C-alpha positions in Angstrom: -82.8 80.7 44.6 -79.0 81.7 44.1 -77.9 85.1 45.0 -76.2 85.4 41.6 -79.9 85.6 40.3 -80.7 88.4 42.8 -81.6 91.8 40.9 -79.7 94.8 42.9 -82.3 97.1 44.2 -81.2 101.0 44.3 -84.0 102.6 46.3 -85.3 100.7 49.0 -89.1 101.5 50.2 -89.6 100.1 53.7 -93.1 100.2 53.4 -93.6 98.1 50.3 -90.8 95.4 51.7 -93.6 95.1 55.0 -96.2 94.9 52.8 -94.4 92.2 50.7 -93.4 90.4 53.5 -96.7 90.0 55.1 -98.4 89.2 51.9 -96.0 86.4 51.5 -96.1 84.9 54.8 -100.1 85.1 54.5 -99.8 82.9 51.3 -97.5 80.4 52.7 -99.8 79.7 55.8 -102.7 79.2 53.0 -100.2 76.6 51.3 -99.6 74.8 55.0 -103.5 75.1 55.7 -104.6 73.5 52.6 -101.7 70.8 53.0 -102.6 69.6 56.3 -106.5 69.7 55.5 -106.0 68.2 52.0 -102.9 66.1 52.3 -103.3 62.0 52.1 -104.0 60.5 55.2 -100.7 58.6 55.0 -98.6 61.7 55.3 -100.6 63.2 58.1 -98.3 62.3 60.8 -95.7 64.4 58.7 -96.9 67.8 59.6 -96.1 70.7 57.3 -93.9 69.6 54.6 -93.8 72.5 52.0 -90.9 72.2 49.3 -89.1 74.3 46.9 -89.5 73.9 43.7 -86.0 75.5 41.9 -87.1 75.0 38.3 -90.8 76.8 38.6 -89.5 79.0 41.3 -92.7 78.2 43.3 -93.2 76.6 47.1 -95.3 73.4 46.8 -97.6 71.4 48.9 -96.9 67.8 49.1 -99.7 65.4 47.2 -103.6 66.5 47.8 -105.6 63.4 46.7 -104.7 61.9 43.4 -101.5 64.0 42.5 -102.8 67.2 42.9 -100.5 69.6 44.5 -100.9 73.8 45.1 -98.2 76.3 44.5 -96.8 79.7 45.0 -95.0 80.9 42.5 -92.5 83.6 43.2 -91.6 86.3 43.1 -94.9 86.8 41.0 -97.4 85.4 43.9 -99.5 83.5 41.7 -101.2 80.3 43.4 -101.8 77.5 41.2 -102.5 73.8 41.5 -101.0 71.5 39.4 -102.4 68.1 38.4 -100.0 65.2 37.5 -97.5 67.7 37.0 -99.5 70.3 34.8 -100.5 73.7 35.7 -104.2 73.8 35.6 -106.1 76.8 34.2 -107.2 79.6 36.6 -104.3 80.8 38.5 -104.9 83.0 41.1 -102.8 86.1 40.9 -102.6 86.9 44.9 -101.1 90.2 44.7 -104.2 91.6 43.0 -106.9 90.3 45.3 -107.4 91.0 48.9 -106.9 88.0 51.6 -111.0 87.6 51.9 -110.7 87.4 48.0 -108.2 84.7 48.0 -109.8 82.7 50.8 -113.1 82.6 49.2 
C-alpha cells in the first residue's frame, strides 16, 4: 500500500491498535501454517512464501493443491479461499470471530 493511500488518524487509541496488531499477527500465522501444511510437496523446501497482492490488498499463500490459495484481505481482515483465481463462497470475517472459531 502506497503511503499516499493511507488514511490520516486524528485520535489514536493504543488499546485498539494493540488488539488489531495482535489479530493481524495471529491471522498471518494461520496463513503460514496452512501454506506449510498444505502447500505443494514440490514447494516444501521453499519455506513460507506469503505474498502481497496489491490488486486485492491481500496477503496470499502459494498454491495449495490444484490452483487453490488462501488470502487475508486487509484492512477488512477477511480470510477467503481462491480457486483458479476466483474467490470461493463463504468468506470468513475474522474480526467477528474468536481465534478458536477461526481455527475450527
